[in-house]
N, C-alpha and C positions, 0 to 999 in steps of 0.2 A: 782671940781666938782666931787660928792658922784656917786656911780652906785647903782642903788636901785636893791635890788634882790625880785625875786617874788618866793617865796614857793608855789612850785607844791602842796602840801597837802593844803595848803588854796586859792587855786587860784579860786576852785568853792565854791560860797557860800555858808555860813551855814545859818542852820535853822533860828537862831538869826538875819541874814541879811534879811530874809524874813520878820519875825516877825515886825521888827523895819519899814520897809518900809512899810509893811500894816498897821500898827498902824498909822503911821505918814499920809497915806492915809484918813484913818477913820476919824483921826484929823483934816485935813484938808477939809474934807466934813463937818464936825461940823461947822468950821470956815467959811465957805462960804454960811453959813446961819446966821451969826452972833453971834454964840457963841463959848465960847471959847476953847474947843476943844470935843472930842467925851462923855467924863464922863457927862461933862453939860449938851448937848444937851440930853444926855438920864436921865437926872434927873428928864426932866421936862415930861418925860412919863405918868404922874399923875397931869399934870398941869389943873387948873383950867380957863386957857386962851386957848378956844379950837386949836386955830393955832399951839401953841407951842405943844401941847399934840400931834396934830395929826402930826407935823414934827417929833416929838421924839420918836412915834411909829414906825414910817415909818425908820428911821434910825436904831431904836434898831432893827427892824426885818431885814432890808439890812445886819448891822453889824454882826450880826449872821450866816445872811448866805454866808457873806463873809468869815468869821472865818471856817464855815463847809466846805467849800470850799478849801478854802487855806490847813487844815490839812490833809483832805482827798487825794490833790492832792499831797500832799508833803510825805505824806505816800506812794503814788504810786511810787514817785522817791527813796523811801528807798529800799522800794520793787523790784526795777529796771524794773518797769510796764510802766515806761515812763524815757524818758531823762530828766535832771534836766533843767530848764528853767534858765535866766538870773534872777535876781531880776526886770529888767523892762517888760521884756517881761510877766514873771507872773502875774505881776500889771496890764497888759494890759488884762490879761485872768478874772479878778476877774468883779462880776457883777457890773452894773452902778445902784446908787440908782434912786427910783422915788421917789419925793417928791409929798405930795397931793395937 
């Protein structure tokens, strides 16, 4: 039986941990609409098929708000203006998408 050692310096999530989790959430949101990922869905923003274009426009606006919020809140954590949340708790703070 091996003993797992927890590095106290690495115990708190890193910015990269939040970024990875948020990007996964963004891509899963696109997949829920039957697109391969967020990049694919965003590429339909100028589609000639109106429902796809509307979905892409809503998605891109939501994606931008999500990342703006995430970086603003992470800046607050780094400035010690707020406690550092767990990755799961932070994902729960992010705005939900509203589809057309």
